TISE-641169 format. One record per residue (C-alpha): residue in one letter; x, y, z; residue number from 1. Coordinates in steps of 0.2 Angstrom, whole numbers, plus 5000, padded with zeros to 4 digits. Last residue first. Layout:
ATOM;A;X;Y;Z;NUM
...
***
This chain:
ATOM;L;4979;4962;5113;555
ATOM;K;4978;4981;5114;554
ATOM;L;4960;4984;5120;553
ATOM;I;4949;4998;5114;552
ATOM;I;4933;5001;5124;551
ATOM;G;4917;5010;5121;550
ATOM;Q;4902;5012;5132;549
ATOM;Y;4886;5019;5125;548
ATOM;P;4876;5012;5139;547
ATOM;N;4887;5003;5151;546
ATOM;L;4896;4987;5146;545
ATOM;L;4899;4971;5156;544
ATOM;I;4914;4962;5148;543
ATOM;T;4913;4943;5149;542
ATOM;D;4928;4932;5150;541
ATOM;N;4927;4929;5169;540
ATOM;D;4915;4943;5174;539
ATOM;V;4923;4960;5169;538
ATOM;Q;4917;4977;5173;537
ATOM;I;4928;4991;5165;536
ATOM;N;4931;5007;5173;535
ATOM;K;4931;5026;5172;534
ATOM;Y;4920;5026;5156;533
ATOM;N;4925;5031;5139;532
ATOM;N;4939;5018;5138;531
ATOM;L;4955;5019;5128;530
ATOM;L;4971;5009;5126;529
ATOM;I;4966;4996;5139;528
ATOM;E;4980;4983;5139;527
ATOM;A;4975;4965;5136;526
ATOM;N;4982;4952;5148;525
ATOM;Y;4966;4946;5155;524
ATOM;I;4958;4945;5137;523
ATOM;P;4954;4926;5136;522
ATOM;K;4948;4921;5119;521
ATOM;P;4930;4921;5112;520
ATOM;S;4926;4936;5122;519
ATOM;R;4909;4937;5130;518
ATOM;F;4901;4954;5127;517
ATOM;S;4888;4961;5139;516
ATOM;E;4875;4975;5137;515
ATOM;N;4868;4988;5149;514
ATOM;N;4855;4997;5139;513
ATOM;T;4855;5015;5131;512
ATOM;S;4862;5006;5115;511
ATOM;F;4877;5008;5103;510
ATOM;N;4889;4998;5114;509
ATOM;L;4906;4998;5106;508
ATOM;I;4920;4985;5108;507
ATOM;V;4936;4987;5098;506
ATOM;L;4949;4974;5100;505
ATOM;I;4967;4978;5094;504
ATOM;R;4982;4969;5087;503
ATOM;E;4999;4975;5082;502
ATOM;E;5012;4962;5077;501
ATOM;N;5009;4963;5058;500
ATOM;L;4993;4973;5056;499
ATOM;T;4977;4966;5065;498
ATOM;K;4960;4973;5069;497
ATOM;K;4947;4965;5080;496
ATOM;Y;4929;4970;5079;495
ATOM;V;4914;4973;5090;494
ATOM;Y;4898;4984;5086;493
ATOM;L;4885;4980;5100;492
ATOM;N;4867;4984;5100;491
ATOM;Q;4859;4976;5085;490
ATOM;N;4871;4960;5085;489
ATOM;D;4871;4953;5068;488
ATOM;Y;4890;4954;5066;487
ATOM;E;4894;4946;5082;486
ATOM;I;4913;4948;5079;485
ATOM;E;4919;4956;5063;484
ATOM;E;4938;4954;5058;483
ATOM;F;4947;4969;5050;482
ATOM;D;4964;4969;5043;481
ATOM;G;4973;4984;5050;480
ATOM;F;4977;5000;5040;479
ATOM;V;4971;5015;5050;478
ATOM;F;4970;5009;5068;477
ATOM;V;4983;4995;5065;476
ATOM;D;4996;5009;5061;475
ATOM;Y;4997;5012;5080;474
ATOM;Q;5006;5028;5087;473
ATOM;K;4996;5041;5076;472
ATOM;R;4979;5033;5083;471
ATOM;I;4986;5035;5101;470
ATOM;K;4987;5054;5098;469
ATOM;L;4970;5055;5090;468
ATOM;L;4962;5046;5105;467
ATOM;N;4971;5057;5118;466
ATOM;R;4966;5073;5110;465
ATOM;Y;4948;5067;5106;464
ATOM;F;4946;5062;5125;463
ATOM;N;4953;5079;5130;462
ATOM;L;4939;5087;5120;461
ATOM;I;4925;5075;5126;460
ATOM;S;4930;5079;5144;459
ATOM;D;4937;5068;5157;458
ATOM;P;4953;5079;5160;457
ATOM;D;4942;5094;5162;456
ATOM;K;4951;5111;5160;455
ATOM;D;4950;5111;5141;454
ATOM;Q;4932;5105;5142;453
ATOM;N;4926;5121;5151;452
ATOM;E;4936;5132;5139;451
ATOM;V;4930;5123;5123;450
ATOM;N;4912;5125;5126;449
ATOM;I;4896;5115;5131;448
ATOM;E;4888;5121;5147;447
ATOM;K;4887;5139;5143;446
ATOM;Y;4885;5135;5125;445
ATOM;N;4868;5126;5127;444
ATOM;S;4858;5140;5119;443
ATOM;N;4866;5136;5102;442
ATOM;V;4872;5153;5094;441
ATOM;K;4860;5160;5081;440
ATOM;I;4868;5164;5064;439
ATOM;W;4877;5180;5057;438
ATOM;P;4884;5182;5075;437
ATOM;E;4878;5196;5086;436
ATOM;K;4893;5207;5089;435
ATOM;I;4906;5202;5103;434
ATOM;S;4911;5187;5093;433
ATOM;F;4914;5168;5095;432
ATOM;G;4916;5169;5114;431
ATOM;S;4900;5159;5116;430
ATOM;N;4890;5173;5110;429
ATOM;I;4894;5183;5126;428
ATOM;E;4904;5172;5138;427
ATOM;D;4903;5154;5141;426
ATOM;N;4918;5149;5131;425
ATOM;W;4923;5143;5114;424
ATOM;Q;4907;5137;5107;423
ATOM;V;4910;5136;5088;422
ATOM;P;4896;5147;5079;421
ATOM;T;4881;5138;5072;420
ATOM;R;4884;5130;5055;419
ATOM;A;4881;5111;5059;418
ATOM;N;4863;5113;5065;417
ATOM;D;4860;5126;5051;416
ATOM;R;4860;5112;5039;415
ATOM;G;4843;5106;5042;414
ATOM;E;4838;5089;5048;413
ATOM;K;4830;5090;5065;412
ATOM;N;4827;5108;5067;411
ATOM;I;4821;5109;5049;410
ATOM;M;4809;5095;5052;409
ATOM;K;4802;5105;5067;408
ATOM;L;4800;5120;5056;407
ATOM;A;4790;5110;5044;406
ATOM;L;4780;5103;5058;405
ATOM;K;4775;5120;5064;404
ATOM;E;4771;5127;5047;403
ATOM;T;4759;5112;5044;402
ATOM;Y;4765;5099;5032;401
ATOM;K;4761;5095;5014;400
ATOM;K;4754;5113;5012;399
ATOM;T;4760;5113;4994;398
ATOM;E;4763;5132;4993;397
ATOM;L;4769;5135;5011;396
ATOM;N;4779;5119;5009;395
ATOM;Q;4788;5127;4995;394
ATOM;N;4793;5141;5006;393
ATOM;Y;4799;5129;5020;392
ATOM;F;4809;5118;5008;391
ATOM;N;4817;5133;5000;390
ATOM;L;4821;5140;5017;389
ATOM;S;4829;5124;5023;388
ATOM;Q;4840;5123;5007;387
ATOM;V;4845;5141;5008;386
ATOM;D;4851;5139;5026;385
ATOM;R;4849;5155;5037;384
ATOM;V;4834;5150;5048;383
ATOM;E;4830;5162;5062;382
ATOM;D;4816;5171;5053;381
ATOM;I;4808;5153;5052;380
ATOM;T;4804;5154;5070;379
ATOM;E;4810;5146;5086;378
ATOM;L;4826;5138;5079;377
ATOM;I;4832;5124;5091;376
ATOM;L;4850;5118;5090;375
ATOM;N;4858;5102;5086;374
ATOM;T;4873;5097;5097;373
ATOM;M;4891;5101;5099;372
ATOM;G;4901;5087;5107;371
ATOM;I;4917;5096;5111;370
ATOM;E;4927;5087;5097;369
ATOM;D;4911;5088;5086;368
ATOM;G;4913;5107;5085;367
ATOM;Q;4922;5108;5069;366
ATOM;Y;4919;5092;5058;365
ATOM;I;4931;5078;5059;364
ATOM;N;4937;5067;5045;363
ATOM;L;4948;5051;5048;362
ATOM;T;4957;5044;5034;361
ATOM;G;4953;5026;5030;360
ATOM;N;4951;5009;5039;359
ATOM;Q;4939;5011;5054;358
ATOM;T;4947;5014;5071;357
ATOM;A;4945;5033;5072;356
ATOM;L;4927;5032;5066;355
ATOM;M;4922;5020;5080;354
ATOM;M;4931;5029;5094;353
ATOM;I;4924;5045;5087;352
ATOM;L;4906;5038;5090;351
ATOM;M;4910;5031;5108;350
ATOM;K;4916;5048;5114;349
ATOM;S;4901;5057;5108;348
ATOM;S;4890;5043;5115;347
ATOM;E;4897;5045;5133;346
ATOM;Q;4897;5064;5133;345
ATOM;W;4879;5065;5127;344
ATOM;Y;4872;5050;5137;343
ATOM;K;4857;5059;5145;342
ATOM;K;4855;5072;5131;341
ATOM;D;4863;5071;5114;340
ATOM;D;4861;5053;5113;339
ATOM;G;4871;5046;5098;338
ATOM;F;4869;5044;5079;337
ATOM;R;4859;5060;5074;336
ATOM;S;4862;5072;5089;335
ATOM;V;4879;5066;5092;334
ATOM;M;4884;5069;5073;333
ATOM;R;4876;5086;5071;332
ATOM;A;4864;5089;5057;331
ATOM;F;4871;5087;5039;330
ATOM;D;4878;5099;5026;329
ATOM;H;4892;5106;5035;328
ATOM;N;4900;5090;5040;327
ATOM;G;4896;5074;5050;326
ATOM;M;4898;5056;5051;325
ATOM;A;4915;5055;5041;324
ATOM;N;4927;5042;5035;323
ATOM;A;4939;5046;5021;322
ATOM;I;4942;5033;5007;321
ATOM;W;4957;5025;4998;320
ATOM;G;4959;5014;4983;319
ATOM;K;4964;4996;4978;318
ATOM;N;4972;4987;4993;317
ATOM;H;4955;4985;5001;316
ATOM;T;4944;4998;4993;315
ATOM;T;4928;4988;4989;314
ATOM;D;4930;4977;5004;313
ATOM;R;4931;4992;5016;312
ATOM;W;4917;5000;5007;311
ATOM;K;4906;4985;5009;310
ATOM;K;4911;4982;5027;309
ATOM;F;4908;5000;5033;308
ATOM;I;4891;5000;5025;307
ATOM;S;4886;4983;5032;306
ATOM;K;4891;4989;5050;305
ATOM;L;4879;5003;5048;304
ATOM;N;4865;4992;5042;303
ATOM;V;4869;4981;5057;302
ATOM;L;4867;4997;5068;301
ATOM;D;4850;5002;5061;300
ATOM;F;4845;5020;5063;299
ATOM;P;4826;5022;5060;298
ATOM;T;4821;5025;5041;297
ATOM;E;4817;5043;5036;296
ATOM;E;4803;5050;5025;295
ATOM;E;4806;5067;5018;294
ATOM;F;4814;5083;5024;293
ATOM;K;4831;5078;5017;292
ATOM;G;4831;5066;5003;291
ATOM;N;4826;5049;4996;290
ATOM;I;4828;5036;5010;289
ATOM;I;4838;5045;5023;288
ATOM;T;4843;5035;5039;287
ATOM;C;4860;5029;5032;286
ATOM;E;4863;5046;5023;285
ATOM;L;4879;5051;5031;284
ATOM;I;4885;5033;5032;283
ATOM;D;4881;5030;5013;282
ATOM;F;4887;5047;5008;281
ATOM;H;4904;5043;5002;280
ATOM;Y;4921;5051;5006;279
ATOM;L;4933;5051;4992;278
ATOM;M;4951;5047;4989;277
ATOM;D;4966;5051;4978;276
ATOM;L;4956;5055;4963;275
ATOM;E;4960;5050;4945;274
ATOM;K;4975;5040;4942;273
ATOM;R;4967;5024;4936;272
ATOM;D;4980;5012;4944;271
ATOM;Y;4976;5018;4962;270
ATOM;N;4958;5014;4961;269
ATOM;I;4949;5030;4967;268
ATOM;Y;4936;5035;4954;267
ATOM;L;4932;5020;4944;266
ATOM;A;4933;5009;4960;265
ATOM;A;4920;5020;4968;264
ATOM;Q;4907;5014;4955;263
ATOM;Q;4904;4998;4965;262
ATOM;D;4903;5006;4982;261
ATOM;N;4890;5019;4976;260
ATOM;I;4894;5036;4969;259
ATOM;G;4880;5049;4969;258
ATOM;V;4889;5062;4980;257
ATOM;G;4907;5056;4983;256
ATOM;E;4914;5073;4989;255
ATOM;A;4931;5070;4982;254
ATOM;L;4947;5072;4991;253
ATOM;S;4962;5076;4980;252
ATOM;F;4980;5076;4985;251
ATOM;A;4995;5088;4984;250
ATOM;D;5014;5086;4982;249
ATOM;Y;5012;5094;4965;248
ATOM;Q;5012;5090;4947;247
ATOM;S;5001;5075;4950;246
ATOM;I;4986;5087;4955;245
ATOM;V;4987;5098;4939;244
ATOM;E;4988;5092;4921;243
ATOM;K;4988;5073;4924;242
ATOM;N;4976;5073;4939;241
ATOM;M;4964;5085;4930;240
ATOM;E;4965;5075;4914;239
ATOM;K;4961;5059;4923;238
ATOM;L;4946;5068;4931;237
ATOM;Y;4940;5074;4915;236
ATOM;E;4941;5057;4906;235
ATOM;H;4933;5049;4921;234
ATOM;V;4918;5061;4921;233
ATOM;R;4915;5059;4902;232
ATOM;P;4899;5048;4902;231
ATOM;G;4891;5055;4917;230
ATOM;N;4893;5048;4934;229
ATOM;A;4882;5060;4943;228
ATOM;Y;4866;5069;4938;227
ATOM;V;4855;5055;4930;226
ATOM;D;4859;5038;4938;225
ATOM;E;4866;5042;4955;224
ATOM;I;4857;5059;4958;223
ATOM;I;4841;5051;4952;222
ATOM;K;4843;5036;4964;221
ATOM;R;4844;5048;4978;220
ATOM;F;4829;5058;4972;219
ATOM;G;4818;5043;4972;218
ATOM;V;4811;5036;4956;217
ATOM;D;4800;5043;4942;216
ATOM;P;4814;5043;4929;215
ATOM;A;4824;5059;4925;214
ATOM;D;4821;5066;4908;213
ATOM;P;4836;5065;4896;212
ATOM;Y;4848;5080;4895;211
ATOM;G;4853;5077;4877;210
ATOM;P;4870;5070;4881;209
ATOM;R;4872;5066;4900;208
ATOM;K;4881;5079;4910;207
ATOM;S;4899;5077;4916;206
ATOM;I;4903;5088;4931;205
ATOM;L;4891;5079;4943;204
ATOM;P;4904;5067;4951;203
ATOM;I;4914;5083;4958;202
ATOM;V;4900;5087;4970;201
ATOM;D;4913;5098;4980;200
ATOM;M;4931;5093;4978;199
ATOM;R;4941;5094;4993;198
ATOM;F;4958;5101;4987;197
ATOM;G;4976;5099;4989;196
ATOM;D;4991;5105;5000;195
ATOM;V;4991;5123;4996;194
ATOM;G;5008;5130;4993;193
ATOM;K;5005;5146;4984;192
ATOM;D;5008;5137;4968;191
ATOM;L;4994;5125;4973;190
ATOM;W;4983;5140;4975;189
ATOM;F;4986;5147;4957;188
ATOM;R;4987;5130;4950;187
ATOM;M;4969;5126;4955;186
ATOM;A;4963;5142;4947;185
ATOM;N;4973;5138;4931;184
ATOM;Y;4964;5120;4931;183
ATOM;I;4947;5128;4932;182
ATOM;D;4951;5140;4918;181
ATOM;E;4958;5125;4908;180
ATOM;R;4942;5115;4911;179
ATOM;V;4931;5129;4906;178
ATOM;K;4941;5132;4890;177
ATOM;P;4940;5114;4886;176
ATOM;N;4921;5116;4884;175
ATOM;E;4912;5099;4888;174
ATOM;W;4914;5104;4906;173
ATOM;N;4899;5116;4905;172
ATOM;L;4898;5125;4921;171
ATOM;D;4882;5123;4931;170
ATOM;P;4873;5140;4936;169
ATOM;Q;4873;5143;4954;168
ATOM;K;4862;5158;4957;167
ATOM;K;4847;5148;4952;166
ATOM;T;4851;5137;4967;165
ATOM;F;4858;5119;4965;164
ATOM;L;4857;5109;4949;163
ATOM;H;4857;5125;4939;162
ATOM;L;4855;5123;4921;161
ATOM;Y;4851;5138;4909;160
ATOM;Y;4835;5141;4900;159
ATOM;E;4833;5151;4884;158
ATOM;E;4825;5167;4879;157
ATOM;T;4841;5177;4877;156
ATOM;K;4835;5192;4887;155
ATOM;D;4822;5184;4897;154
ATOM;D;4833;5170;4905;153
ATOM;Y;4823;5156;4911;152
ATOM;E;4830;5145;4925;151
ATOM;W;4832;5126;4925;150
ATOM;A;4834;5114;4939;149
ATOM;S;4816;5115;4944;148
ATOM;G;4810;5116;4962;147
ATOM;G;4819;5110;4977;146
ATOM;F;4837;5113;4984;145
ATOM;F;4845;5098;4975;144
ATOM;S;4836;5105;4960;143
ATOM;K;4824;5095;4950;142
ATOM;W;4826;5089;4932;141
ATOM;N;4810;5087;4922;140
ATOM;N;4816;5093;4905;139
ATOM;P;4819;5108;4894;138
ATOM;P;4809;5120;4906;137
ATOM;G;4792;5127;4901;136
ATOM;G;4787;5136;4885;135
ATOM;D;4774;5122;4880;134
ATOM;L;4786;5116;4866;133
ATOM;A;4800;5115;4879;132
ATOM;P;4811;5130;4881;131
ATOM;K;4828;5131;4872;130
ATOM;R;4843;5125;4881;129
ATOM;W;4859;5133;4889;128
ATOM;H;4872;5123;4899;127
ATOM;F;4886;5135;4903;126
ATOM;Y;4903;5140;4898;125
ATOM;D;4896;5139;4880;124
ATOM;R;4890;5157;4881;123
ATOM;Y;4907;5164;4886;122
ATOM;P;4912;5169;4869;121
ATOM;N;4895;5178;4867;120
ATOM;D;4885;5172;4852;119
ATOM;K;4869;5168;4862;118
ATOM;S;4870;5186;4869;117
ATOM;K;4873;5195;4885;116
ATOM;K;4869;5181;4897;115
ATOM;A;4886;5173;4894;114
ATOM;E;4896;5188;4899;113
ATOM;E;4888;5189;4916;112
ATOM;F;4890;5170;4917;111
ATOM;W;4909;5171;4915;110
ATOM;R;4911;5187;4925;109
ATOM;H;4904;5177;4940;108
ATOM;E;4888;5185;4947;107
ATOM;D;4878;5170;4942;106
ATOM;S;4890;5161;4954;105
ATOM;C;4900;5145;4949;104
ATOM;H;4895;5127;4946;103
ATOM;N;4903;5110;4945;102
ATOM;A;4920;5116;4950;101
ATOM;V;4918;5120;4968;100
ATOM;L;4935;5117;4976;99
ATOM;D;4936;5117;4995;98
ATOM;L;4954;5121;5000;97
ATOM;I;4967;5110;5008;96
ATOM;L;4979;5115;5022;95
ATOM;R;4993;5104;5030;94
ATOM;M;5000;5104;5048;93
ATOM;G;5017;5104;5055;92
ATOM;K;5016;5120;5065;91
ATOM;D;5026;5130;5052;90
ATOM;H;5014;5123;5038;89
ATOM;T;4999;5131;5047;88
ATOM;K;5009;5147;5050;87
ATOM;Q;5013;5148;5031;86
ATOM;L;4995;5145;5026;85
ATOM;L;4987;5157;5038;84
ATOM;E;5000;5170;5033;83
ATOM;D;4996;5168;5015;82
ATOM;F;4978;5169;5019;81
ATOM;D;4979;5185;5028;80
ATOM;E;4989;5193;5014;79
ATOM;M;4976;5187;5002;78
ATOM;T;4964;5198;5013;77
ATOM;G;4950;5195;5026;76
ATOM;F;4935;5184;5028;75
ATOM;E;4923;5198;5025;74
ATOM;P;4932;5202;5008;73
ATOM;M;4930;5184;5001;72
ATOM;I;4947;5180;4995;71
ATOM;E;4951;5181;4976;70
ATOM;C;4957;5168;4964;69
ATOM;Y;4941;5158;4961;68
ATOM;D;4930;5174;4958;67
ATOM;S;4911;5174;4959;66
ATOM;I;4910;5157;4968;65
ATOM;D;4893;5150;4974;64
ATOM;Y;4898;5138;4987;63
ATOM;G;4902;5153;4998;62
ATOM;N;4887;5153;5009;61
ATOM;D;4874;5147;4997;60
ATOM;D;4868;5164;4991;59
ATOM;N;4884;5170;4998;58
ATOM;P;4888;5184;4984;57
ATOM;S;4905;5175;4983;56
ATOM;R;4924;5179;4983;55
ATOM;F;4933;5163;4988;54
ATOM;I;4934;5156;5006;53
ATOM;P;4925;5140;5002;52
ATOM;S;4925;5127;5016;51
ATOM;L;4943;5125;5023;50
ATOM;W;4950;5108;5026;49
ATOM;I;4964;5108;5039;48
ATOM;I;4975;5092;5039;47
ATOM;D;4985;5085;5053;46
ATOM;V;4975;5088;5068;45
ATOM;E;4982;5082;5085;44
ATOM;L;4970;5092;5095;43
ATOM;Q;4984;5102;5102;42
ATOM;K;4988;5107;5084;41
ATOM;L;4970;5113;5082;40
ATOM;Y;4971;5124;5097;39
ATOM;D;4988;5131;5092;38
ATOM;L;4980;5136;5075;37
ATOM;K;4966;5145;5084;36
ATOM;Q;4971;5163;5082;35
ATOM;I;4975;5159;5063;34
ATOM;I;4958;5153;5061;33
ATOM;G;4951;5170;5067;32
ATOM;R;4963;5179;5056;31
ATOM;L;4954;5170;5042;30
ATOM;D;4937;5175;5046;29
ATOM;G;4921;5171;5056;28
ATOM;I;4907;5183;5054;27
ATOM;G;4898;5193;5068;26
ATOM;D;4909;5209;5065;25
ATOM;D;4920;5206;5080;24
ATOM;N;4937;5208;5071;23
ATOM;S;4944;5190;5075;22
ATOM;D;4928;5180;5072;21
ATOM;N;4931;5161;5075;20
ATOM;F;4923;5146;5067;19
ATOM;S;4906;5150;5060;18
ATOM;R;4910;5159;5043;17
ATOM;P;4925;5148;5041;16
ATOM;Y;4917;5131;5041;15
ATOM;I;4932;5122;5046;14
ATOM;Q;4934;5103;5042;13
ATOM;Y;4948;5094;5052;12
ATOM;I;4956;5080;5043;11
ATOM;T;4966;5067;5053;10
ATOM;G;4981;5060;5044;9
ATOM;K;4986;5042;5041;8
ATOM;K;4981;5042;5023;7
ATOM;F;4986;5060;5019;6
ATOM;W;5005;5057;5020;5
ATOM;A;5004;5044;5007;4
ATOM;L;5008;5026;5012;3
ATOM;K;5006;5017;4996;2
ATOM;M;5000;5000;5000;1
***
């Protein structure tokens, strides 16, 4: 196995707008990140991933880029970025940027030119189609954020494609000039010393010829079969790797939307030279049937085990993945997969024990290291996320749900849950900013914050620090062969990992009940590497587990 530097590393995703505000304008910024680099170093973080920091009108909080080579003014200056990059490297960490190459902003110069006339040189930078015979959109494609994926332009009397908001027109990768402009933007940052890119919705860049109608199936299936995995996507990714990524000591992390475990081989197998790794959506969407704000299925531990297994089998000695249970697009990890009330601390620790011992690169989202939870938005006026607002407004028309129930669903599943300011201390606005932040601070910040946990040796924060330090010491955590034990157990997740002379046993109780595990072999001489309770109860060869208890034993 090629032991690239990013494989054993831990990635920490920063959502800059909500991380730390250095100038008290209510918005996080680059200097705020600089102020917290020592904190990240103490957390044993290796790679910092910044959500988009490029110039943007902020229709989708930076994922609508109007200039790929400029810094968003409210985040700071290019000098601030250069200082951040240098100090990150000085502290022995790496930094990757969020590349949004499927679409740009409708305020980007390319699109402003494209709208001027049908024969404008930039017209072919985007997907334009004539109206259908009835004057409506060219096909039945729906946006990820609701409504049609086509927007009509009065001046040129054609529709343009936007798989996300109407202010995010999709780029036409069939045009080699588009690809070269994106590659040049990548080179701009790599020449500065950036260590790679997380590539936003990269499987969507190749569109199917003729833009055929989507079949009447669930939206997740439409993404996989219609929007993602287009006929030229692998050609484009090979070209990007050859022309850009392979020319630097850098790596590519793909957002694997629409990629199943069988298709993954085409993207990340070593011999194909396309992408270095991806994180898939099977874990993040394991309770989601078709899409957010729709029917959900209860969490099922055996299903989760099967997800880890199929991806482990698919990539074994062939490619590489990152493991994540939370990011800026989903509700908080402990609120979704653990118990954010009675067993908040125990389940937060247990979840990261599981993620840190799976094969692959570990991906942490800001705030999870202190167990940040979902919040309660009291009114729709407090909602900031465009996806949630679109759902709410469309529901006002369809009246599928009551307004009260729609807001309840937003509180459960909305992206604002992950975007509240990091809770640094118990002072005003959680120490994030003196001025009222751009989004509501979670009301539990006086109890859940970095300052409190930094002082507490038993805190979630110090547990993360210790776990990540141990993970660096034992390659078996990342690369070990995996042996499932009691696979069909709906409450316990137990597995042994082996690499050369290193062996560990991981025992995780995913329930609120006391459970027991009888080891098939004596474990008297095992060393306790980690335990999220103060003690372990053993009766002969049987370990008695408390609710959400997690134990890692060195055999």
